[in-house]
C-alpha positions as CSV (number, residue, x, y, z in Angstrom):
1,M,102.3,120.3,117.9
2,Q,103.5,124.1,119.8
3,E,104.7,125.1,116.3
4,F,101.5,124.3,114.8
5,M,99.5,126.4,117.6
6,Q,101.8,129.3,116.7
7,L,100.9,130.1,113.7
8,N,98.0,132.1,111.5
9,R,95.1,131.8,112.3
10,N,94.1,131.2,108.3
11,L,97.1,128.9,108.6
12,K,95.4,127.3,111.0
13,L,92.0,127.4,109.0
14,R,93.8,126.2,105.5
15,T,95.0,122.7,106.9
16,L,91.2,121.8,107.7
17,T,89.7,122.5,104.5
18,V,92.3,121.0,102.5
19,F,92.0,118.4,104.4
20,L,88.2,118.2,104.0
21,A,88.3,119.2,100.4
22,A,91.2,116.7,99.6
23,L,89.7,113.9,101.2
24,L,86.6,113.9,99.4
25,N,87.9,115.6,95.4
26,S,90.0,112.7,95.9
27,S,87.4,109.8,96.5
28,I,85.5,111.1,93.3
29,F,87.3,113.6,90.6
30,P,90.3,110.0,90.0
31,N,86.9,108.3,89.4
32,M,86.1,110.9,86.8
33,T,87.6,109.8,83.6
34,I,85.8,105.8,84.5
35,Y,82.6,107.7,84.4
36,Y,83.4,110.0,81.3
37,S,84.7,106.9,79.3
38,H,81.4,104.6,80.2
39,Y,79.3,107.6,78.7
40,F,81.4,108.6,76.0
41,G,84.1,106.1,74.9
42,R,87.3,106.6,75.3
43,F,88.1,108.6,72.8
44,I,86.1,111.8,73.4
45,T,86.9,110.9,77.2
46,G,90.8,112.1,76.3
47,I,88.7,115.5,74.8
48,L,87.3,116.2,77.4
49,L,89.8,115.6,79.9
50,M,92.5,117.9,77.9
51,L,89.7,120.7,77.3
52,I,88.9,120.7,81.3
53,S,92.7,120.5,81.5
54,G,92.9,123.8,79.2
55,V,90.3,125.7,80.3
56,S,90.9,125.1,83.8
57,F,94.3,126.4,83.2
58,V,93.6,129.5,81.5
59,A,91.0,129.9,84.9
60,G,94.3,129.6,87.3
61,M,96.5,132.4,85.4
62,Y,93.6,134.9,85.4
63,G,93.2,133.9,89.0
64,G,96.1,134.6,90.1
65,H,95.9,138.1,88.5
66,L,93.0,138.7,90.3
67,A,94.1,137.4,93.1
68,D,96.5,140.6,93.4
69,V,93.8,143.2,92.1
70,Y,91.3,142.2,94.9
71,G,92.8,140.2,97.2
72,R,93.0,136.7,98.1
73,K,90.0,136.5,99.9
74,P,87.2,137.6,97.2
75,I,88.8,135.4,95.1
76,M,88.5,132.5,96.9
77,L,85.1,133.1,97.9
78,T,84.4,133.3,94.4
79,G,86.1,130.7,92.8
80,G,84.6,128.3,95.5
81,L,81.0,129.3,94.5
82,L,81.6,128.1,91.5
83,L,83.1,124.9,93.0
84,T,79.2,124.3,95.2
85,T,77.8,125.2,92.0
86,G,79.8,123.1,89.7
87,Y,78.9,120.3,92.9
88,V,74.9,121.1,93.2
89,I,74.3,120.4,88.7
90,A,76.1,117.5,88.8
91,A,74.7,116.2,92.4
92,A,70.9,117.1,90.4
93,A,72.4,115.3,86.5
94,N,73.0,112.2,89.1
95,N,69.7,111.5,90.8
96,P,67.4,108.0,90.9
97,L,65.1,110.2,88.4
98,L,68.2,111.8,86.0
99,V,71.3,110.8,84.9
100,S,72.8,113.0,82.6
101,P,76.9,112.6,81.5
102,Q,76.6,116.1,79.6
103,I,75.3,117.8,82.7
104,T,77.4,115.9,84.7
105,F,80.4,117.2,82.3
106,F,79.8,120.4,82.6
107,A,79.1,120.2,86.1
108,F,82.5,119.5,86.5
109,L,83.9,122.0,84.0
110,I,82.2,124.8,86.4
111,A,83.8,123.1,89.3
112,S,87.3,122.9,88.1
113,V,87.3,126.2,86.7
114,G,86.6,127.3,90.0
115,G,88.7,125.6,92.1
116,S,91.9,126.7,89.4
117,L,90.0,130.5,90.1
118,A,91.0,130.1,93.4
119,D,94.1,127.6,93.6
120,P,96.7,130.9,93.0
121,A,95.1,133.2,95.9
122,E,95.3,129.8,98.1
123,Q,97.8,130.1,97.4
124,A,99.2,133.8,97.7
125,M,97.2,133.9,101.7
126,M,99.8,130.7,102.4
127,I,102.6,132.4,101.5
128,D,101.0,136.3,102.9
129,A,100.3,134.6,106.3
130,S,103.6,133.0,106.7
131,T,106.9,133.8,108.2
132,A,110.6,132.2,106.5
133,A,111.4,130.9,109.8
134,N,107.9,129.1,109.4
135,R,107.1,128.2,105.8
136,K,108.8,125.0,105.4
137,F,107.0,123.8,108.0
138,V,104.0,125.0,106.9
139,Y,103.8,123.5,103.4
140,A,105.5,120.8,105.1
141,L,102.5,120.1,107.1
142,I,100.3,121.0,104.3
143,Y,102.1,117.8,102.4
144,W,101.2,115.4,104.8
145,I,97.5,116.1,105.1
146,I,97.3,116.5,101.7
147,N,98.5,112.1,101.2
148,I,96.2,111.2,104.5
149,S,92.8,112.9,102.8
150,V,94.2,110.9,99.4
151,M,94.8,107.8,101.0
152,L,91.5,108.3,102.6
153,G,89.7,109.4,99.7
154,A,90.8,106.8,97.6
155,A,89.8,104.1,99.7
156,L,86.2,105.8,99.7
157,G,85.9,106.3,96.1
158,G,87.0,102.7,95.7
159,W,83.7,101.4,98.1
160,F,81.7,104.1,96.9
161,F,82.1,105.8,93.7
162,R,79.8,103.4,91.6
163,D,77.3,102.6,93.6
164,Y,76.5,105.5,95.9
165,L,78.0,108.8,93.7
166,L,75.2,111.0,94.5
167,E,75.8,110.7,98.4
168,L,79.7,111.3,97.6
169,L,78.3,114.7,95.6
170,L,76.1,115.4,98.3
171,A,79.2,115.1,101.2
172,L,81.4,117.2,98.7
173,I,78.3,119.9,98.7
174,A,78.4,120.1,101.8
175,V,82.5,120.1,102.6
176,S,82.1,123.7,99.8
177,L,79.7,124.8,101.9
178,F,81.7,124.9,105.4
179,N,85.0,124.9,103.5
180,L,83.0,128.3,102.0
181,A,81.9,129.3,105.9
182,I,85.4,129.7,107.0
183,V,87.3,131.8,104.5
184,R,84.1,134.2,104.7
185,F,84.0,134.2,108.6
186,G,86.8,132.5,110.0
187,M,89.9,134.1,107.6
188,S,91.1,137.4,107.1
189,E,92.1,139.0,104.0
190,T,96.5,138.8,104.0
191,M,97.1,141.6,100.6
192,T,98.0,144.7,102.4
193,E,97.1,146.8,99.5
194,A,95.9,145.9,95.8
195,T,99.0,146.6,93.7
196,Q,97.2,145.8,90.2
197,T,95.1,148.5,89.1
198,S,92.7,146.7,86.0
199,S,91.4,143.2,86.3
200,S,90.9,143.2,82.3
201,V,92.3,140.3,80.1
202,W,95.3,143.1,78.9
203,G,96.0,144.0,82.6
204,A,96.7,140.3,83.7
205,L,98.8,139.9,80.3
206,K,100.9,142.7,81.4
207,S,101.4,141.2,85.0
208,Y,102.5,137.9,83.9
209,L,105.2,140.0,81.4
210,N,106.3,141.0,84.0
211,V,106.5,137.6,85.7
212,L,108.1,136.7,82.5
213,A,110.8,139.2,82.7
214,D,112.0,137.8,86.6
215,R,115.2,135.1,84.8
216,R,115.0,133.9,88.2
217,Y,111.7,132.6,88.5
218,M,112.1,131.7,85.3
219,L,115.1,129.7,85.9
220,F,113.6,128.2,88.1
221,I,110.4,127.3,87.2
222,I,112.5,125.1,84.0
223,G,114.3,123.2,87.4
224,S,110.8,122.1,88.1
225,V,109.6,121.5,85.2
226,L,112.6,119.3,84.7
227,L,111.9,117.4,88.2
228,A,108.2,117.2,87.9
229,I,109.0,115.4,84.6
230,V,110.7,112.6,86.9
231,T,107.8,112.6,89.4
232,R,105.1,112.2,87.6
233,Q,106.3,109.0,85.8
234,P,103.9,106.4,88.4
235,D,101.5,107.7,85.7
236,Y,103.2,107.3,82.7
237,Y,106.5,105.2,81.7
238,L,107.1,103.3,85.8
239,A,103.0,102.4,84.4
240,V,104.1,100.7,81.2
241,H,107.8,99.7,82.4
242,L,105.8,97.7,85.9
243,G,102.8,96.4,83.2
244,A,105.5,95.0,80.8
245,D,108.3,93.8,82.5
246,F,107.2,92.7,85.8
247,H,108.3,89.0,86.8
248,T,105.2,88.5,88.2
249,T,105.0,86.6,92.1
250,T,103.5,85.6,95.1
251,L,103.1,87.3,98.4
252,F,101.4,86.1,101.2
253,G,99.8,83.7,98.6
254,I,98.9,87.1,96.6
255,T,99.8,87.3,92.7
256,I,101.9,90.0,92.8
257,Y,101.3,91.1,89.2
258,G,102.6,94.9,87.0
259,Q,99.3,97.1,88.1
260,R,99.5,95.5,91.5
261,M,103.1,96.6,91.6
262,L,102.1,100.1,90.7
263,S,99.9,100.4,93.9
264,I,102.4,98.7,96.1
265,V,104.7,101.2,94.9
266,T,101.8,104.3,95.3
267,L,101.1,102.4,98.6
268,V,105.0,102.3,100.1
269,N,105.1,106.3,99.4
270,T,101.6,106.9,101.0
271,V,102.0,105.3,103.6
272,M,105.5,106.8,104.8
273,I,104.8,110.4,104.0
274,V,101.7,109.7,106.3
275,T,104.0,108.5,109.0
276,M,107.3,109.6,108.8
277,M,107.0,114.0,107.4
278,S,106.7,115.6,110.1
279,L,110.5,113.1,111.4
280,F,112.6,114.3,108.3
281,T,110.7,117.6,108.4
282,R,112.7,117.7,111.7
283,L,115.8,115.6,110.4
284,T,116.6,118.3,107.7
285,D,115.3,121.0,109.7
286,K,119.0,122.7,109.9
287,W,119.9,121.9,106.2
288,S,119.3,125.3,103.5
289,L,117.1,125.2,101.2
290,V,119.3,124.2,98.2
291,K,121.1,121.6,99.8
292,A,117.5,120.0,101.5
293,N,116.2,120.5,97.6
294,A,119.6,118.8,96.0
295,V,119.4,116.0,98.0
296,G,115.9,115.6,97.5
297,A,115.9,115.8,94.0
298,V,118.7,112.9,93.8
299,L,117.1,110.7,95.9
300,F,113.9,110.9,93.3
301,A,116.0,111.0,90.0
302,V,118.4,107.7,91.1
303,G,115.1,106.2,92.7
304,F,113.1,106.4,89.7
305,A,116.2,105.0,87.3
306,F,116.5,102.1,89.6
307,S,112.8,101.2,89.4
308,F,113.2,101.4,85.1
309,V,116.0,99.0,85.5
310,T,114.7,96.3,88.0
311,S,111.4,94.3,87.8
312,T,111.1,92.1,90.8
313,L,109.0,92.9,93.7
314,W,111.7,94.1,96.0
315,P,114.0,95.8,94.6
316,L,111.1,97.7,93.4
317,I,109.6,98.4,96.7
318,A,113.7,99.7,97.5
319,A,113.2,101.7,94.7
320,A,110.2,102.8,96.2
321,V,111.8,103.8,99.6
322,I,114.6,106.1,97.9
323,L,112.2,108.4,95.3
324,T,110.0,108.7,98.7
325,L,112.6,109.7,101.0
326,G,113.3,112.4,98.3
327,E,109.9,113.7,97.8
328,M,110.2,114.6,101.9
329,I,113.2,115.9,101.9
330,S,112.6,117.8,98.2
331,V,108.9,119.0,98.3
332,P,108.4,121.2,101.2
333,A,112.3,122.9,100.8
334,N,111.5,123.4,96.5
335,Q,107.9,125.0,97.5
336,T,109.5,127.6,100.2
337,L,112.5,128.3,98.4
338,R,109.5,129.2,95.6
339,A,107.7,131.4,97.6
340,D,111.4,133.4,98.8
341,M,111.6,134.0,94.6
342,M,108.5,135.4,94.7
343,N,107.8,139.3,94.4
344,P,105.5,140.5,97.4
345,A,103.2,143.0,95.4
346,K,102.3,139.9,92.4
347,I,102.4,136.9,94.9
348,G,99.3,136.1,93.2
349,A,100.7,136.0,89.3
350,Y,103.3,134.5,90.7
351,S,101.6,131.9,92.1
352,G,99.7,131.8,88.8
353,L,102.6,130.9,86.3
354,M,103.5,128.4,88.4
355,S,100.2,126.3,87.5
356,V,102.3,125.8,84.0
357,V,105.0,123.5,85.9
358,S,102.3,120.3,85.5
359,P,100.7,119.9,82.4
360,I,104.3,120.9,80.7
361,A,105.4,118.3,82.5
362,A,103.2,116.3,81.6
363,I,103.3,117.0,78.2
364,F,106.7,115.6,78.1
365,A,106.5,112.8,80.3
366,G,104.1,111.2,77.8
367,L,106.4,112.7,75.2
368,L,108.7,110.3,77.1
369,V,106.6,107.1,76.8
370,S,106.6,107.0,73.3
371,A,110.3,107.9,73.1
372,S,110.9,104.8,75.4
373,S,110.5,102.2,72.8
374,I,114.0,103.8,71.1
375,F,115.3,104.2,74.7
376,G,114.5,101.4,76.2
377,N,114.9,101.1,80.1
378,Y,118.0,101.6,80.7
379,G,118.2,104.8,78.5
380,M,115.2,105.6,80.1
381,A,116.6,105.5,83.6
382,V,119.9,108.2,82.6
383,L,117.5,110.3,81.1
384,M,115.7,110.6,84.7
385,L,119.3,111.3,86.1
386,I,119.5,113.7,83.2
387,F,116.7,115.4,84.2
388,G,117.1,115.6,87.7
389,G,120.4,116.9,87.4
390,L,119.8,119.3,85.1
391,S,117.0,120.5,87.7
392,I,119.6,120.9,90.6
393,L,121.7,122.9,88.3
394,A,118.5,125.7,87.3
395,T,117.0,125.6,91.0
396,T,120.5,126.3,92.7
397,K,121.3,129.0,89.8
398,A,118.0,130.6,90.6
399,A,118.2,130.3,94.5
400,R,121.2,132.0,94.0
401,M,120.9,134.7,91.6
402,R,119.7,138.6,92.7
403,A,116.4,139.4,92.7
404,N,115.4,141.7,89.5
405,W,112.2,142.7,90.8
């Protein structure tokens, strides 16, 4: 608590806005795939989701540049306004008198653009407002808060999304307005002076070309992609493996089959993070960032590799424990290393470029599902170990290189 009270005011307020936004976002956004599939069918839903991802990716990249031109706070406010606008339109399109899935999609597209536009500015403000001494604590705290929010939000969505979508959307509007007020009246600008002269698309391209020339940061991004391929497996091959190979069993009178086993793995992961994150942050406080990142990545890779070669309840729970230990150790260290490698004059652009990690990792994770018919469970396990090892090599080398900006 003492360490939290010593944080910059912006960071304290950020913990509140993150909790509220993640709580309601996780109750609605994951369930929108079901919503779209119901009205549009699976094929069109896939296209719509790719469209949202593509547009959001571009918005995030441009938002990172704008955060370096105009500052963090104006872009956070602009993104927040777009978010609120999208939620208002979505609520209007899902009332007792009118249900329009087409308008709803357009509304959530606007909201996704707003969130993606603001995200690099939010990340940049966190870096600006933190110090080398407390940055690891800040990232661990935010990560812990997000996990609590997602756990509670998933429960809210499961109980209320189908029958009370309008009420959830109205709550989302209220939260987004509250967060906007916090940013507008509670937070201060953290960028000391503008470092870019143009907000044009060409200006953004030049800014990102400069970031791409930073060999150290690009090597770190490669390492981050490799590790992200491993960490995304619950949504990809692990789900396929459990669905096809898990030996159905009974626990406390409840039948556990593949899908339920995947939920148990997720539950173990979330509960451990919520209850033990602060403990592991303290236990690894004296570790170097490179060591924590490497140890966490090893546990991550070993945990997923083990989960691919077993198909019974308790070994899979053990695998979930191992990979969660890796997650708690590596995530704060990895995010702190990333922040330390950013050119202070271009933090927005650096944060924006980091947004490529998730979609690239998702593409490769999807390809691995197709390739799993060739590699099999043991081959996939070996690949997880290889990706984890290569990630450690890349991020460690990047951390030890001299900055060239």
